[in-house]
C-alpha positions in Angstrom: 0.2 0.2 -0.4 1.6 3.4 -1.4 2.4 6.1 1.3 -0.6 8.9 1.1 0.4 12.8 1.8 -1.5 14.4 4.3 -2.5 17.8 5.4 -4.8 19.7 2.7 -3.1 23.5 2.0 -5.6 25.5 1.9 -6.8 29.0 -0.5 -6.4 26.4 -3.5 -10.1 26.1 -5.3 -11.1 21.9 -6.8 -12.3 22.2 -10.3 -14.3 19.2 -9.6 -15.9 16.9 -7.1 -12.7 14.6 -4.8 -11.5 11.5 -6.5 -11.0 9.7 -3.2 -13.5 10.2 -0.2 -11.8 11.2 2.8 -8.4 11.9 1.8 -6.5 15.4 0.4 -5.3 17.1 -3.1 -2.1 16.0 -3.2 -3.3 12.1 -2.3 -6.0 12.3 -4.9 -3.5 13.8 -7.5 -1.3 10.8 -6.9 -3.8 8.5 -7.6 -5.1 9.8 -10.9 -1.3 10.2 -12.0 -0.9 6.2 -10.9 -3.9 5.2 -12.9 -3.2 7.1 -15.9 0.7 6.2 -16.1 0.1 3.1 -15.5 -2.7 2.5 -18.3 -1.6 5.0 -20.6 2.2 5.6 -20.1 3.9 8.5 -18.5 4.8 10.3 -21.8 1.1 10.3 -23.1 -0.2 11.7 -20.2 0.1 15.5 -19.8 -0.3 18.5 -16.7 -3.6 19.3 -17.5 -5.0 16.0 -18.1 -3.6 14.8 -15.1 -5.2 18.3 -13.3 -8.8 16.8 -14.8 -8.7 13.3 -13.8 -7.8 14.8 -9.9 -11.1 17.2 -10.8 -8.5 19.7 -9.7 -7.4 23.0 -11.9 -4.1 22.9 -13.5 -2.5 26.0 -10.8 -3.8 23.5 -8.0 -1.7 20.7 -9.3 1.1 23.0 -9.7 1.1 24.3 -6.0 1.6 20.2 -4.8 4.4 19.2 -7.5 6.5 20.9 -9.8 5.9 18.8 -12.8 4.9 15.5 -14.0 8.1 14.3 -13.4 8.1 14.8 -9.3 4.6 13.0 -9.4 6.1 10.0 -10.6 8.9 10.2 -8.2 6.5 10.5 -5.5 5.2 7.4 -6.3 8.0 5.5 -7.4 9.2 6.2 -3.8 6.4 5.1 -2.0 7.0 1.6 -3.8 10.2 1.2 -2.0 10.5 3.3 1.2 8.2 1.4 3.5 10.6 -1.8 2.8 13.8 -0.1 3.0 12.6 1.7 5.9 12.1 -2.2 7.4 15.6 -3.0 6.0 17.3 -0.9 7.9 16.0 -1.9 10.9 16.4 -5.8 10.1 19.7 -5.1 9.4 20.1 -2.8 12.6 18.9 -5.8 14.6 22.0 -8.3 13.7 22.7 -10.6 16.9 20.0 -10.1 18.2 19.5 -14.2 17.9 16.7 -14.1 15.6 16.9 -16.6 13.2 18.4 -15.6 9.8 16.3 -17.3 7.6 12.9 -15.5 9.0 14.4 -12.1 9.0 14.8 -12.5 5.8 11.4 -14.4 5.0 9.9 -11.4 6.9 11.3 -8.3 4.8 10.6 -10.1 1.6 6.8 -10.9 2.8 6.6 -7.5 3.5 7.8 -6.1 0.0 5.7 -8.0 -1.3 3.0 -7.2 0.3 3.5 -3.8 -0.5 4.1 -4.5 -4.5 0.9 -6.7 -4.1 -1.3 -4.0 -2.6 -0.6 -1.2 -4.5 -3.9 -0.1 -6.1 -2.1 1.0 -9.7 0.7 -1.5 -9.7 3.2 1.6 -10.0 6.1 -0.4 -10.3 5.6 -1.6 -13.0 6.9 1.6 -14.3 9.7 0.7 -12.8 11.3 -0.2 -16.6 10.0 3.2 -18.4 12.6 4.6 -20.3 12.0 8.5 -18.7 12.9 6.2 -15.2 16.3 6.9 -16.3 16.2 10.5 -15.7 18.6 12.0 -13.3 15.4 13.4 -11.3 14.9 10.2 -10.4 18.1 9.7 -8.6 16.5 9.3 -5.0 14.2 6.6 -6.0 17.0 4.6 -7.8 19.1 4.6 -4.3 16.3 3.6 -2.2 16.4 0.8 -4.6 19.3 -0.1 -4.6 19.5 -0.1 -0.7 17.0 -2.1 -0.3 19.2 -4.4 -3.0 21.7 -5.0 -1.1 19.9 -5.3 2.4 18.7 -8.5 1.1 22.1 -9.3 -0.6 23.2 -9.0 3.0 20.5 -10.7 4.9 20.7 -13.4 2.4 24.6 -13.8 3.1 23.9 -14.2 7.4 21.9 -17.1 5.7 24.7 -18.5 3.3 27.5 -17.5 5.6 29.6 -16.7 2.6 29.3 -14.3 -1.0 27.8 -16.0 -3.2 27.0 -14.1 -6.5 24.9 -13.8 -8.1 22.6 -16.3 -6.1 22.2 -13.7 -3.6 20.9 -11.5 -5.8 18.2 -14.4 -7.3 15.5 -13.3 -4.2 15.0 -9.7 -4.8 14.0 -10.3 -7.9 12.0 -13.7 -6.7 9.9 -10.9 -5.0 9.6 -8.1 -7.5 8.5 -10.8 -10.2 4.9 -9.7 -8.1 5.2 -6.3 -10.5 4.7 -8.9 -13.8 2.3 -11.3 -12.2 -0.4 -8.2 -11.6 1.1 -7.0 -15.0 -0.4 -10.2 -16.6 -3.6 -11.2 -14.6 -6.3 -9.7 -11.9 -4.9 -10.7 -8.3 -7.9 -10.6 -5.5 -7.7 -9.0 -2.2 -8.2 -12.1 -0.7 -5.3 -14.2 -2.2 -2.1 -10.8 -1.3 -1.4 -12.6 1.9 -1.5 -16.6 1.0 0.7 -14.8 -2.6 3.0 -13.1 -0.4 3.7 -15.7 2.1 4.4 -18.0 -1.0 6.8 -15.3 -3.1 9.0 -15.0 0.5 9.2 -18.9 1.1 10.3 -19.1 -2.7 12.7 -15.9 -2.3 14.5 -17.8 1.1 14.6 -21.0 -0.5 16.8 -20.5 -2.9 19.8 -20.0 0.0 19.0 -22.7 2.0 20.5 -26.0 1.9 18.7 -28.2 0.0 
């Protein structure tokens, strides 16, 4: 589930009815952008079209985000930030006596849940050519940190370096994105599938 900004800024009139019941304007912009970017493509969406989809004036959009790349950057950050925060906690807890495989499984499960629960599957935009722009450096830095955390936690299971084996679980978890792109996943199946993904991710590091 993506992180939603909070706190409505006053003084900007709305062009239409709210898109999301009970949410602030920034959240409505992000929801509209996520839908448009994942259905028609980032390059095909103008700020005018985005503002119309969010039910606001174009000037109001610029009150919250300077341009559409800033909107996409926020959406991408929301797909990795919660998992990065958890990974930092798990890495810092080394030496507490927890089973390394259980620790690894916890990260993989929560990461998979995040990707499964994102309403519009924004992570499908990771491979969009526009995301190579330096504007998205913050997102790439966090995603690289998450990838490195998987590698380090995996190393604690194996007790040695073994690349590319240690890199495989990260890609297993991100396969959720491809799965969602190819079929609809019912909400009732999310927990079961996240468990299965986490088990698959950790199993490649365990003795056979």
